[in-house]
VOZADREN-852770 format. One record per residue (C-alpha): residue in three letters; y, x, z. Coordinates in steps of 0.05 Angstrom, whole numbers, padded with zeros to 5 digits, always signed. Layout:
VOZADREN-852770
alaYXZ ...
//
This chain:
VOZADREN-852770
met-00424-00422-00214 val-00409-00348-00221 leu-00341-00362-00250 ala-00324-00406-00191 leu-00344-00352-00142 val-00302-00300-00179 trp-00241-00346-00176 leu-00255-00360-00103 cys-00255-00284-00088 ile-00191-00275-00128 val-00157-00331-00088 ile-00180-00302-00022 ile-00155-00233-00041 ala-00088-00261-00062 leu-00081-00300+00003 thr-00099-00239+00043 leu-00047-00197+00007 leu+00006-00250+00017 met-00010-00253+00091 met-00006-00177+00097 ile+00061-00176+00062 gly+00087-00234+00104 phe+00067-00206+00171 gly+00090-00137+00151 leu+00159-00162+00132 arg+00164-00205+00195 asn+00148-00145+00239 ala+00189-00096+00199 gly+00256-00123+00223 ser+00242-00116+00297 thr+00199-00054+00295 leu+00239-00012+00246 ala+00309-00031+00267 gly+00331+00039+00287 asn+00275+00082+00260 lys+00292+00111+00192 leu+00226+00148+00185 gly+00187+00084+00199 leu+00229+00047+00148 ala+00215+00101+00096 ala+00140+00098+00111 phe+00143+00022+00105 ala+00176+00027+00036 leu+00135+00085+00010 pro+00080+00044-00024 ala+00130+00001-00061 val+00172+00060-00084 leu+00109+00098-00104 phe+00084+00038-00144 leu+00151+00031-00180 val+00152+00105-00198 leu+00081+00104-00223 tyr+00094+00040-00263 ala+00155+00073-00295 val+00113+00134-00313 asn+00058+00092-00344 ser+00103+00039-00376 gly+00079+00058-00446 asp+00009+00032-00432 glu-00010-00041-00439 ser-00044-00037-00371 ala+00012+00000-00335 trp+00013-00044-00273 gln-00062-00038-00262 thr-00059+00038-00270 ala+00001+00042-00223 ala-00034-00002-00171 val-00098+00039-00171 met-00060+00105-00169 thr-00017+00079-00112 ala-00079+00059-00073 ile-00112+00126-00084 ile-00049+00166-00065 met-00037+00124-00003 ala-00110+00132+00019 gly-00104+00207+00008 leu-00039+00210+00048 gly-00072+00171+00104 leu-00131+00218+00106 val-00085+00279+00106 ser-00043+00251+00163 leu-00106+00235+00203 val-00130+00306+00195 ile-00062+00337+00211 phe-00049+00296+00273 gly-00121+00301+00295 ala-00118+00377+00290 lys-00050+00376+00325 ser-00078+00338+00385 leu-00141+00381+00385 phe-00102+00446+00392 ser-00049+00422+00440 
//
């Protein structure tokens, strides 16, 4: 029973990730047509993942390490941007 629930969670996570990628790519064409900064922000996680994978390519779990490090770095960058833009709007 537990094994079935684990596989069900994995399938739900995979479907959710595919939906996020699909909707993101669908909206990227119209939203980011003339905005180079938006396009760079859209591609940042993929580029970061590829760089971190290349750095950790000697490990047997390189893609897991790269995925976790990418998630941590992106969460940190999101927090920093919230603080910076929140302080900017507070003082202006």
